[in-house]
N, CA, C and O atoms as CSV, one atom per row, in Angstrom:
chain,resi,resn,atom,element,x,y,z
A,1,UNK,N,N,-8.771,-32.270,32.806
A,1,UNK,CA,C,-8.993,-31.733,32.059
A,1,UNK,C,C,-9.491,-30.343,31.949
A,1,UNK,O,O,-10.005,-30.234,30.836
A,2,UNK,N,N,-9.543,-29.580,32.402
A,2,UNK,CA,C,-9.526,-28.387,31.808
A,2,UNK,C,C,-8.455,-27.374,30.792
A,2,UNK,O,O,-8.712,-26.719,29.782
A,3,UNK,N,N,-6.837,-27.629,31.751
A,3,UNK,CA,C,-5.459,-27.312,31.494
A,3,UNK,C,C,-5.467,-28.163,29.919
A,3,UNK,O,O,-4.753,-27.771,28.996
A,4,UNK,N,N,-6.276,-29.224,29.808
A,4,UNK,CA,C,-6.180,-29.564,27.738
A,4,UNK,C,C,-6.888,-29.228,27.226
A,4,UNK,O,O,-6.939,-29.010,26.015
A,5,UNK,N,N,-7.636,-29.090,28.012
A,5,UNK,CA,C,-9.136,-28.333,26.566
A,5,UNK,C,C,-8.566,-26.278,26.285
A,5,UNK,O,O,-8.691,-25.442,25.390
A,6,UNK,N,N,-8.049,-26.330,27.456
A,6,UNK,CA,C,-7.457,-24.750,27.469
A,6,UNK,C,C,-6.413,-25.318,26.283
A,6,UNK,O,O,-6.919,-25.285,25.161
A,7,UNK,N,N,-5.172,-25.784,26.339
A,7,UNK,CA,C,-4.121,-26.021,26.011
A,7,UNK,C,C,-5.020,-26.200,24.491
A,7,UNK,O,O,-5.215,-25.069,24.045
A,8,UNK,N,N,-5.398,-26.881,23.911
A,8,UNK,CA,C,-6.299,-27.652,22.822
A,8,UNK,C,C,-7.151,-26.111,22.142
A,8,UNK,O,O,-7.415,-26.086,20.940
A,9,UNK,N,N,-7.448,-25.133,22.877
A,9,UNK,CA,C,-8.223,-24.259,23.131
A,9,UNK,C,C,-6.642,-23.297,22.606
A,9,UNK,O,O,-6.325,-24.439,22.274
A,10,UNK,N,N,-5.494,-22.424,22.255
A,10,UNK,CA,C,-4.834,-21.691,22.760
A,10,UNK,C,C,-3.711,-22.172,21.129
A,10,UNK,O,O,-2.952,-21.362,20.596
A,11,UNK,N,N,-3.996,-24.240,20.442
A,11,UNK,CA,C,-3.720,-24.100,19.720
A,11,UNK,C,C,-4.204,-23.372,18.436
A,11,UNK,O,O,-3.711,-22.608,17.607
A,12,UNK,N,N,-5.344,-23.941,18.651
A,12,UNK,CA,C,-6.765,-23.772,17.799
A,12,UNK,C,C,-6.790,-22.070,17.650
A,12,UNK,O,O,-7.876,-21.602,17.309
A,13,UNK,N,N,-5.801,-21.226,17.855
A,13,UNK,CA,C,-5.565,-20.378,18.037
A,13,UNK,C,C,-4.908,-19.411,17.348
A,13,UNK,O,O,-5.002,-18.336,16.757
A,14,UNK,N,N,-3.821,-20.768,17.885
A,14,UNK,CA,C,-1.980,-20.020,17.520
A,14,UNK,C,C,-2.989,-20.698,15.335
A,14,UNK,O,O,-3.644,-19.951,14.607
A,15,UNK,N,N,-2.704,-21.957,15.107
A,15,UNK,CA,C,-3.190,-22.409,14.264
A,15,UNK,C,C,-4.265,-21.484,13.054
A,15,UNK,O,O,-4.481,-21.893,11.913
A,16,UNK,N,N,-4.776,-20.316,13.577
A,16,UNK,CA,C,-6.049,-19.458,12.565
A,16,UNK,C,C,-4.972,-18.520,12.185
A,16,UNK,O,O,-4.793,-18.248,10.997
A,17,UNK,N,N,-3.888,-17.760,13.584
A,17,UNK,CA,C,-3.579,-17.250,13.621
A,17,UNK,C,C,-2.240,-16.969,12.323
A,17,UNK,O,O,-1.682,-15.892,12.113
A,18,UNK,N,N,-2.013,-18.121,11.693
A,18,UNK,CA,C,-0.366,-18.931,11.037
A,18,UNK,C,C,-1.209,-19.029,9.895
A,18,UNK,O,O,-0.753,-19.167,8.760
A,19,UNK,N,N,-2.046,-18.983,10.074
A,19,UNK,CA,C,-3.216,-18.860,8.057
A,19,UNK,C,C,-3.698,-18.007,7.675
A,19,UNK,O,O,-4.144,-17.832,6.542
A,20,UNK,N,N,-3.695,-17.223,8.686
A,20,UNK,CA,C,-4.298,-15.791,8.069
A,20,UNK,C,C,-3.169,-15.093,6.599
A,20,UNK,O,O,-2.007,-15.500,6.625
A,21,UNK,N,N,-3.291,-14.784,6.231
A,21,UNK,CA,C,-2.258,-14.062,5.057
A,21,UNK,C,C,-2.349,-12.218,5.516
A,21,UNK,O,O,-3.049,-11.897,6.477
A,22,UNK,N,N,-1.475,-11.008,4.615
A,22,UNK,CA,C,-2.252,-10.206,4.829
A,22,UNK,C,C,-2.478,-9.769,3.748
A,22,UNK,O,O,-2.147,-10.217,2.651
A,23,UNK,N,N,-3.235,-8.588,4.088
A,23,UNK,CA,C,-4.394,-8.571,2.420
A,23,UNK,C,C,-3.083,-6.723,2.557
A,23,UNK,O,O,-2.695,-5.879,3.365
A,24,UNK,N,N,-2.922,-7.302,0.492
A,24,UNK,CA,C,-1.807,-6.052,0.045
A,24,UNK,C,C,-2.840,-5.137,-0.683
A,24,UNK,O,O,-3.722,-5.468,-1.476
A,25,UNK,N,N,-2.514,-3.931,-0.224
A,25,UNK,CA,C,-3.804,-2.841,-0.855
A,25,UNK,C,C,-2.878,-2.366,-2.530
A,25,UNK,O,O,-1.660,-2.291,-2.691
A,26,UNK,N,N,-3.702,-2.182,-3.297
A,26,UNK,CA,C,-3.377,-1.945,-4.935
A,26,UNK,C,C,-4.101,-1.116,-5.163
A,26,UNK,O,O,-5.318,-1.257,-5.275
A,27,UNK,N,N,-3.176,0.409,-5.327
A,27,UNK,CA,C,-3.900,1.286,-5.653
A,27,UNK,C,C,-3.674,1.163,-7.176
A,27,UNK,O,O,-3.609,0.049,-7.696
A,28,UNK,N,N,-3.559,2.245,-7.860
A,28,UNK,CA,C,-3.972,2.641,-9.593
A,28,UNK,C,C,-3.213,3.162,-9.954
A,28,UNK,O,O,-2.953,4.141,-9.255
A,29,UNK,N,N,-2.064,2.934,-11.546
A,29,UNK,CA,C,-1.472,4.345,-11.752
A,29,UNK,C,C,-1.522,4.050,-13.313
A,29,UNK,O,O,-2.492,3.342,-13.582
A,30,UNK,N,N,-0.778,4.380,-14.382
A,30,UNK,CA,C,-0.587,4.197,-15.572
A,30,UNK,C,C,0.418,4.608,-15.875
A,30,UNK,O,O,0.874,5.751,-15.870
A,31,UNK,N,N,1.043,3.113,-16.322
A,31,UNK,CA,C,2.408,3.069,-16.973
A,31,UNK,C,C,3.257,3.291,-17.904
A,31,UNK,O,O,4.454,3.114,-18.127
A,32,UNK,N,N,1.499,4.127,-18.849
A,32,UNK,CA,C,2.524,4.809,-20.210
A,32,UNK,C,C,3.014,6.447,-19.556
A,32,UNK,O,O,3.892,7.148,-20.060
A,33,UNK,N,N,2.038,6.867,-18.093
A,33,UNK,CA,C,2.218,8.167,-17.984
A,33,UNK,C,C,3.967,7.836,-17.025
A,33,UNK,O,O,4.945,8.535,-17.289
A,34,UNK,N,N,4.008,7.120,-16.362
A,34,UNK,CA,C,5.775,6.203,-16.054
A,34,UNK,C,C,6.405,6.729,-16.878
A,34,UNK,O,O,7.047,7.774,-16.776
A,35,UNK,N,N,6.252,5.912,-17.956
A,35,UNK,CA,C,6.954,5.707,-18.962
A,35,UNK,C,C,7.317,7.505,-19.324
A,35,UNK,O,O,8.158,8.328,-18.963
A,36,UNK,N,N,6.210,7.473,-20.176
A,36,UNK,CA,C,6.591,8.823,-20.285
A,36,UNK,C,C,7.442,10.423,-19.503
A,36,UNK,O,O,7.837,11.415,-20.117
A,37,UNK,N,N,7.503,10.124,-17.819
A,37,UNK,CA,C,7.774,10.858,-16.764
A,37,UNK,C,C,9.327,10.319,-16.983
A,37,UNK,O,O,10.260,11.060,-17.291
A,38,UNK,N,N,9.408,9.198,-16.812
A,38,UNK,CA,C,10.949,8.530,-16.618
A,38,UNK,C,C,11.465,9.069,-18.168
A,38,UNK,O,O,12.026,10.163,-18.097
A,39,UNK,N,N,11.409,8.707,-19.046
A,39,UNK,CA,C,11.936,8.734,-20.310
A,39,UNK,C,C,13.162,8.515,-20.161
A,39,UNK,O,O,13.462,7.434,-19.653
A,40,UNK,N,N,14.198,9.413,-20.532
A,40,UNK,CA,C,15.609,8.696,-21.020
A,40,UNK,C,C,16.360,9.097,-19.684
A,40,UNK,O,O,17.439,9.683,-19.782
A,41,UNK,N,N,15.803,8.790,-18.381
A,41,UNK,CA,C,16.523,8.716,-16.820
A,41,UNK,C,C,17.219,7.992,-17.267
A,41,UNK,O,O,16.934,7.300,-18.245
A,42,UNK,N,N,19.051,7.952,-16.251
A,42,UNK,CA,C,20.158,7.053,-15.629
A,42,UNK,C,C,19.356,6.120,-15.112
A,42,UNK,O,O,19.125,5.150,-15.833
A,43,UNK,N,N,18.608,6.177,-13.478
A,43,UNK,CA,C,17.774,5.389,-13.511
A,43,UNK,C,C,16.680,4.275,-13.746
A,43,UNK,O,O,16.136,3.610,-12.864
A,44,UNK,N,N,16.451,4.198,-15.185
A,44,UNK,CA,C,15.621,3.677,-15.645
A,44,UNK,C,C,16.399,2.323,-16.407
A,44,UNK,O,O,17.229,2.501,-17.299
A,45,UNK,N,N,15.995,0.923,-15.910
A,45,UNK,CA,C,16.268,0.159,-16.565
A,45,UNK,C,C,15.774,-0.931,-17.823
A,45,UNK,O,O,15.102,-1.868,-17.392
A,46,UNK,N,N,15.943,-0.932,-18.868
A,46,UNK,CA,C,14.837,-1.754,-19.847
A,46,UNK,C,C,15.413,-3.017,-20.247
A,46,UNK,O,O,14.901,-3.452,-21.279
A,47,UNK,N,N,16.189,-3.636,-19.819
A,47,UNK,CA,C,16.860,-4.683,-20.241
A,47,UNK,C,C,17.209,-5.272,-19.120
A,47,UNK,O,O,17.233,-4.663,-18.050
A,48,UNK,N,N,17.680,-7.180,-19.315
A,48,UNK,CA,C,18.531,-7.547,-18.391
A,48,UNK,C,C,17.556,-8.273,-17.250
A,48,UNK,O,O,18.002,-8.684,-16.178
A,49,UNK,N,N,16.448,-8.347,-17.562
A,49,UNK,CA,C,15.529,-8.871,-16.158
A,49,UNK,C,C,15.980,-10.608,-15.717
A,49,UNK,O,O,16.298,-11.624,-16.335
A,50,UNK,N,N,15.827,-10.296,-14.621
A,50,UNK,CA,C,15.143,-11.444,-14.300
A,50,UNK,C,C,14.033,-12.339,-14.353
A,50,UNK,O,O,14.393,-13.514,-14.286
A,51,UNK,N,N,12.944,-12.189,-14.441
A,51,UNK,CA,C,11.725,-12.606,-14.926
A,51,UNK,C,C,11.619,-12.057,-16.232
A,51,UNK,O,O,11.300,-10.923,-16.587
A,52,UNK,N,N,12.053,-13.404,-17.105
A,52,UNK,CA,C,11.753,-13.026,-18.638
A,52,UNK,C,C,11.016,-14.066,-19.430
A,52,UNK,O,O,10.849,-14.185,-20.644
A,53,UNK,N,N,10.338,-15.302,-17.672
A,53,UNK,CA,C,10.190,-16.691,-18.220
A,53,UNK,C,C,8.276,-15.972,-17.689
A,53,UNK,O,O,7.903,-15.364,-16.685
A,54,UNK,N,N,7.379,-16.540,-19.185
A,54,UNK,CA,C,5.504,-16.590,-18.529
A,54,UNK,C,C,5.821,-17.256,-17.378
A,54,UNK,O,O,6.398,-18.340,-17.293
A,55,UNK,N,N,5.319,-16.391,-16.286
A,55,UNK,CA,C,4.469,-17.451,-15.123
A,55,UNK,C,C,3.705,-16.245,-14.949
A,55,UNK,O,O,4.059,-15.073,-14.821
A,56,UNK,N,N,2.302,-16.934,-14.980
A,56,UNK,CA,C,0.592,-16.298,-14.677
A,56,UNK,C,C,0.643,-15.539,-13.389
A,56,UNK,O,O,0.674,-15.951,-12.229
A,57,UNK,N,N,0.643,-13.945,-14.036
A,57,UNK,CA,C,0.598,-12.793,-12.498
A,57,UNK,C,C,-1.246,-12.873,-12.701
A,57,UNK,O,O,-1.834,-12.393,-13.670
A,58,UNK,N,N,-1.994,-13.677,-11.402
A,58,UNK,CA,C,-3.902,-12.676,-11.116
A,58,UNK,C,C,-4.011,-11.729,-10.273
A,58,UNK,O,O,-5.027,-11.035,-10.257
A,59,UNK,N,N,-2.620,-11.455,-9.113
A,59,UNK,CA,C,-2.920,-11.100,-7.767
A,59,UNK,C,C,-1.915,-10.199,-7.630
A,59,UNK,O,O,-0.900,-10.626,-8.180
A,60,UNK,N,N,-1.707,-8.724,-6.937
A,60,UNK,CA,C,-1.267,-9.269,-5.771
A,60,UNK,C,C,0.332,-9.925,-5.518
A,60,UNK,O,O,1.375,-9.772,-6.154
A,61,UNK,N,N,0.222,-10.193,-5.104
A,61,UNK,CA,C,1.155,-11.419,-3.931
A,61,UNK,C,C,2.050,-11.971,-4.706
A,61,UNK,O,O,3.240,-12.185,-4.476
A,62,UNK,N,N,1.156,-12.285,-6.026
A,62,UNK,CA,C,2.306,-12.619,-7.112
A,62,UNK,C,C,3.166,-11.671,-8.178
A,62,UNK,O,O,4.007,-12.304,-8.815
A,63,UNK,N,N,3.107,-10.706,-8.372
A,63,UNK,CA,C,3.318,-10.032,-8.664
A,63,UNK,C,C,4.715,-9.647,-7.426
A,63,UNK,O,O,5.840,-9.920,-7.845
A,64,UNK,N,N,4.661,-9.290,-6.571
A,64,UNK,CA,C,5.073,-8.607,-5.037
A,64,UNK,C,C,6.443,-10.111,-5.126
A,64,UNK,O,O,7.665,-9.980,-5.193
A,65,UNK,N,N,5.808,-11.125,-5.098
A,65,UNK,CA,C,6.875,-12.437,-5.652
A,65,UNK,C,C,7.949,-12.152,-6.618
A,65,UNK,O,O,9.105,-12.351,-6.245
A,66,UNK,N,N,7.711,-11.680,-7.896
A,66,UNK,CA,C,8.583,-11.764,-8.703
A,66,UNK,C,C,9.097,-10.485,-8.627
A,66,UNK,O,O,10.247,-10.400,-9.057
A,67,UNK,N,N,8.580,-9.419,-8.197
A,67,UNK,CA,C,9.150,-8.233,-8.269
A,67,UNK,C,C,10.415,-8.609,-7.283
A,67,UNK,O,O,11.585,-8.304,-7.512
A,68,UNK,N,N,9.890,-9.397,-6.040
A,68,UNK,CA,C,11.454,-9.414,-5.138
A,68,UNK,C,C,13.146,-9.969,-6.019
A,68,UNK,O,O,14.341,-9.691,-5.924
A,69,UNK,N,N,12.276,-10.864,-6.832
A,69,UNK,CA,C,13.669,-11.373,-7.316
A,69,UNK,C,C,14.479,-10.837,-8.666
A,69,UNK,O,O,15.449,-11.321,-9.251
A,70,UNK,N,N,13.784,-9.782,-8.895
A,70,UNK,CA,C,14.151,-8.187,-8.904
A,70,UNK,C,C,14.757,-6.973,-8.363
A,70,UNK,O,O,15.308,-6.132,-9.074
A,71,UNK,N,N,14.643,-6.893,-7.060
A,71,UNK,CA,C,14.829,-6.402,-6.448
A,71,UNK,C,C,16.365,-6.657,-5.732
A,71,UNK,O,O,16.841,-7.760,-5.464
A,72,UNK,N,N,16.988,-5.354,-5.503
A,72,UNK,CA,C,18.208,-5.104,-5.197
A,72,UNK,C,C,18.724,-3.934,-4.204
A,72,UNK,O,O,19.861,-3.631,-3.843
A,73,UNK,N,N,17.172,-3.274,-3.833
A,73,UNK,CA,C,17.646,-2.344,-2.545
A,73,UNK,C,C,16.881,-2.413,-1.576
A,73,UNK,O,O,15.725,-2.834,-1.585
A,74,UNK,N,N,17.838,-1.766,-0.168
A,74,UNK,CA,C,17.497,-2.354,0.881
A,74,UNK,C,C,16.102,-1.452,1.492
A,74,UNK,O,O,16.066,-0.228,1.616
A,75,UNK,N,N,14.926,-2.478,1.844
A,75,UNK,CA,C,14.191,-1.835,1.930
A,75,UNK,C,C,13.261,-2.488,3.504
A,75,UNK,O,O,13.553,-3.587,3.975
A,76,UNK,N,N,12.695,-2.024,3.824
A,76,UNK,CA,C,10.878,-1.920,4.691
A,76,UNK,C,C,9.943,-2.171,4.437
A,76,UNK,O,O,9.263,-2.731,5.297
A,77,UNK,N,N,9.525,-1.979,3.484
A,77,UNK,CA,C,8.088,-1.241,3.248
A,77,UNK,C,C,7.847,-1.616,2.029
A,77,UNK,O,O,8.859,-1.526,1.334
A,78,UNK,N,N,6.603,-2.138,1.276
A,78,UNK,CA,C,6.491,-2.789,-0.320
A,78,UNK,C,C,4.992,-1.604,-0.761
A,78,UNK,O,O,4.354,-1.059,0.139
A,79,UNK,N,N,4.711,-1.426,-2.027
A,79,UNK,CA,C,3.699,-0.753,-2.259
A,79,UNK,C,C,3.254,-1.363,-3.368
A,79,UNK,O,O,4.261,-1.423,-4.073
A,80,UNK,N,N,2.163,-1.964,-4.090
A,80,UNK,CA,C,1.802,-1.624,-5.252
A,80,UNK,C,C,0.462,-1.139,-5.510
A,80,UNK,O,O,-0.478,-0.774,-4.803
A,81,UNK,N,N,0.763,-1.300,-7.237
A,81,UNK,CA,C,-0.324,-0.389,-8.370
A,81,UNK,C,C,0.045,-0.736,-9.602
A,81,UNK,O,O,1.086,-0.943,-10.226
A,82,UNK,N,N,-1.573,-0.740,-9.842
A,82,UNK,CA,C,-2.651,-1.768,-11.152
A,82,UNK,C,C,-2.535,-1.072,-12.287
A,82,UNK,O,O,-3.710,-0.711,-12.227
A,83,UNK,N,N,-2.125,-0.523,-13.350
A,83,UNK,CA,C,-2.592,-0.430,-14.710
A,83,UNK,C,C,-3.719,-1.399,-15.811
A,83,UNK,O,O,-3.515,-2.106,-16.798
A,84,UNK,N,N,-5.043,-0.963,-14.988
A,84,UNK,CA,C,-5.974,-1.789,-15.472
A,84,UNK,C,C,-6.283,-1.961,-16.878
A,84,UNK,O,O,-6.913,-2.950,-17.251
A,85,UNK,N,N,-5.909,-1.124,-17.634
A,85,UNK,CA,C,-5.838,-1.255,-19.547
A,85,UNK,C,C,-4.762,-1.773,-19.477
A,85,UNK,O,O,-5.015,-2.945,-19.199
A,86,UNK,N,N,-3.312,-1.613,-19.578
A,86,UNK,CA,C,-2.258,-1.996,-19.159
A,86,UNK,C,C,-1.418,-3.945,-19.409
A,86,UNK,O,O,-0.620,-4.654,-20.023
A,87,UNK,N,N,-2.239,-3.864,-18.563
A,87,UNK,CA,C,-2.962,-5.197,-17.249
A,87,UNK,C,C,-0.867,-5.207,-16.540
A,87,UNK,O,O,-0.089,-6.150,-16.683
A,88,UNK,N,N,-0.641,-4.216,-16.035
A,88,UNK,CA,C,1.403,-4.093,-15.454
A,88,UNK,C,C,0.811,-3.799,-13.601
A,88,UNK,O,O,-0.166,-3.177,-13.183
A,89,UNK,N,N,1.502,-4.279,-13.136
A,89,UNK,CA,C,1.228,-4.104,-11.393
A,89,UNK,C,C,3.372,-3.391,-11.270
A,89,UNK,O,O,4.430,-3.793,-11.753
A,90,UNK,N,N,3.004,-2.336,-10.444
A,90,UNK,CA,C,4.090,-1.318,-10.434
A,90,UNK,C,C,4.163,-1.651,-8.567
A,90,UNK,O,O,3.416,-1.256,-7.673
A,91,UNK,N,N,5.726,-2.769,-8.508
A,91,UNK,CA,C,5.565,-2.907,-7.075
A,91,UNK,C,C,6.752,-2.255,-6.845
A,91,UNK,O,O,7.761,-2.280,-7.549
A,92,UNK,N,N,6.490,-1.425,-5.387
A,92,UNK,CA,C,7.827,-0.100,-5.204
A,92,UNK,C,C,8.226,-1.244,-4.028
A,92,UNK,O,O,7.759,-2.189,-3.392
A,93,UNK,N,N,9.184,-0.611,-4.182
A,93,UNK,CA,C,10.649,-0.826,-2.276
A,93,UNK,C,C,11.125,-0.049,-2.010
A,93,UNK,O,O,11.839,0.533,-2.827
A,94,UNK,N,N,10.944,0.552,-0.243
A,94,UNK,CA,C,11.308,1.522,-0.691
A,94,UNK,C,C,11.641,1.253,1.446
A,94,UNK,O,O,11.093,0.208,1.797
A,95,UNK,N,N,12.076,1.696,2.172
A,95,UNK,CA,C,12.808,2.122,3.112
A,95,UNK,C,C,11.617,3.804,3.503
A,95,UNK,O,O,11.449,4.858,2.889
A,96,UNK,N,N,11.125,3.315,4.632
A,96,UNK,CA,C,9.919,4.085,5.152
A,96,UNK,C,C,10.592,5.619,6.169
A,96,UNK,O,O,11.240,5.657,7.215
A,97,UNK,N,N,10.056,6.726,5.255
A,97,UNK,CA,C,10.318,7.984,5.495
A,97,UNK,C,C,12.060,8.110,5.358
A,97,UNK,O,O,12.663,8.607,6.309
A,98,UNK,N,N,12.744,7.693,4.276
A,98,UNK,CA,C,14.002,7.995,3.611
A,98,UNK,C,C,13.981,8.014,2.694
A,98,UNK,O,O,13.712,6.944,2.148
A,99,UNK,N,N,14.241,9.217,1.823
A,99,UNK,CA,C,14.325,9.611,0.778
A,99,UNK,C,C,15.282,8.628,-0.402
A,99,UNK,O,O,16.291,8.062,0.018
A,100,UNK,N,N,14.852,8.478,-1.968
A,100,UNK,CA,C,15.581,7.971,-2.218
A,100,UNK,C,C,16.344,6.618,-2.155
A,100,UNK,O,O,16.886,6.516,-1.055
A,101,UNK,N,N,16.590,5.465,-3.015
A,101,UNK,CA,C,16.674,4.736,-2.562
A,101,UNK,C,C,15.853,3.690,-2.631
A,101,UNK,O,O,16.030,2.659,-1.981
A,102,UNK,N,N,14.727,3.922,-3.570
A,102,UNK,CA,C,13.869,3.245,-4.028
A,102,UNK,C,C,13.824,2.415,-5.177
A,102,UNK,O,O,14.835,2.491,-5.875
A,103,UNK,N,N,12.489,1.254,-5.767
A,103,UNK,CA,C,13.274,0.480,-6.904
A,103,UNK,C,C,11.696,0.268,-6.844
A,103,UNK,O,O,10.989,0.202,-5.838
A,104,UNK,N,N,11.358,0.186,-8.085
A,104,UNK,CA,C,9.746,-0.175,-8.683
A,104,UNK,C,C,10.064,-0.923,-9.737
A,104,UNK,O,O,10.960,-0.642,-10.533
A,105,UNK,N,N,9.201,-2.102,-9.797
A,105,UNK,CA,C,9.667,-3.068,-10.485
A,105,UNK,C,C,8.675,-3.067,-10.890
A,105,UNK,O,O,7.724,-3.212,-10.122
A,106,UNK,N,N,8.424,-2.860,-12.620
A,106,UNK,CA,C,7.003,-2.975,-13.473
A,106,UNK,C,C,7.303,-5.038,-13.966
A,106,UNK,O,O,8.312,-5.739,-14.038
A,107,UNK,N,N,5.823,-5.291,-14.187
A,107,UNK,CA,C,6.255,-6.747,-14.336
A,107,UNK,C,C,4.366,-6.345,-14.999
A,107,UNK,O,O,3.464,-5.522,-14.847
A,108,UNK,N,N,4.661,-7.449,-15.670
A,108,UNK,CA,C,3.037,-7.706,-16.604
A,108,UNK,C,C,2.033,-8.769,-16.382
A,108,UNK,O,O,2.446,-9.563,-15.537
A,109,UNK,N,N,1.004,-9.032,-16.784
A,109,UNK,CA,C,0.599,-9.887,-15.935
A,109,UNK,C,C,1.518,-11.170,-16.954
A,109,UNK,O,O,1.773,-12.214,-16.353
A,110,UNK,N,N,1.825,-11.097,-17.935
A,110,UNK,CA,C,2.562,-13.022,-17.421
A,110,UNK,C,C,3.275,-12.594,-17.157
A,110,UNK,O,O,3.993,-12.589,-18.156
A,111,UNK,N,N,4.002,-11.868,-16.035
A,111,UNK,CA,C,4.858,-12.786,-15.250
A,111,UNK,C,C,6.491,-11.493,-15.773
A,111,UNK,O,O,7.439,-11.221,-15.036
A,112,UNK,N,N,6.261,-10.989,-17.191
A,112,UNK,CA,C,7.178,-10.428,-17.389
A,112,UNK,C,C,8.053,-9.498,-17.717
A,112,UNK,O,O,7.983,-8.906,-18.794
A,113,UNK,N,N,9.506,-9.130,-16.311
A,113,UNK,CA,C,9.525,-7.931,-15.936
A,113,UNK,C,C,9.838,-6.507,-16.966
A,113,UNK,O,O,10.887,-6.580,-17.605
A,114,UNK,N,N,9.316,-5.715,-17.086
A,114,UNK,CA,C,8.802,-4.535,-18.226
A,114,UNK,C,C,9.880,-3.292,-18.078
A,114,UNK,O,O,10.135,-2.550,-19.026
A,115,UNK,N,N,10.494,-3.154,-16.747
A,115,UNK,CA,C,11.187,-1.598,-17.044
A,115,UNK,C,C,11.521,-2.293,-15.080
A,115,UNK,O,O,11.113,-3.214,-14.372
A,116,UNK,N,N,12.433,-1.190,-14.979
A,116,UNK,CA,C,12.826,-0.863,-13.447
A,116,UNK,C,C,13.296,0.379,-12.668
A,116,UNK,O,O,14.513,0.549,-12.600
A,117,UNK,N,N,12.642,1.090,-12.191
A,117,UNK,CA,C,13.581,2.628,-12.171
A,117,UNK,C,C,13.744,2.569,-10.943
A,117,UNK,O,O,12.810,2.205,-10.229
A,118,UNK,N,N,14.918,2.900,-10.437
A,118,UNK,CA,C,15.651,2.897,-9.663
A,118,UNK,C,C,15.534,4.773,-8.659
A,118,UNK,O,O,16.019,5.738,-9.249
A,119,UNK,N,N,15.043,4.936,-7.595
A,119,UNK,CA,C,14.964,6.471,-7.746
A,119,UNK,C,C,16.715,6.464,-6.610
A,119,UNK,O,O,17.405,5.521,-6.224
A,120,UNK,N,N,16.832,7.700,-6.454
A,120,UNK,CA,C,17.937,9.014,-6.324
A,120,UNK,C,C,18.186,9.190,-4.798
A,120,UNK,O,O,18.947,10.069,-4.394
């Protein structure tokens, strides 16, 4: 009987662990400042996106899900920032401790990709 109780307890712990989702920390940024900074940089893409249909984006998790559809670089790290004025998420994909090779995907609250910036 003790063995069954222990197995049930262990199973319950496993189920609790599976239901937890990782919390995404969201920083802040200015979309206007990023646009001004990158300007006519050859690493800026402003058309030909995958996310062109409206899809409500209410949180960072949804922004990351959509941004992954646009991602074309290898990455092991994702970070998210939000422009509260224009309601745009910047989802950054990169490899930790590696310079260049990153990609920033800018998605508005309607799920439409606005811009992608590729790092060198």
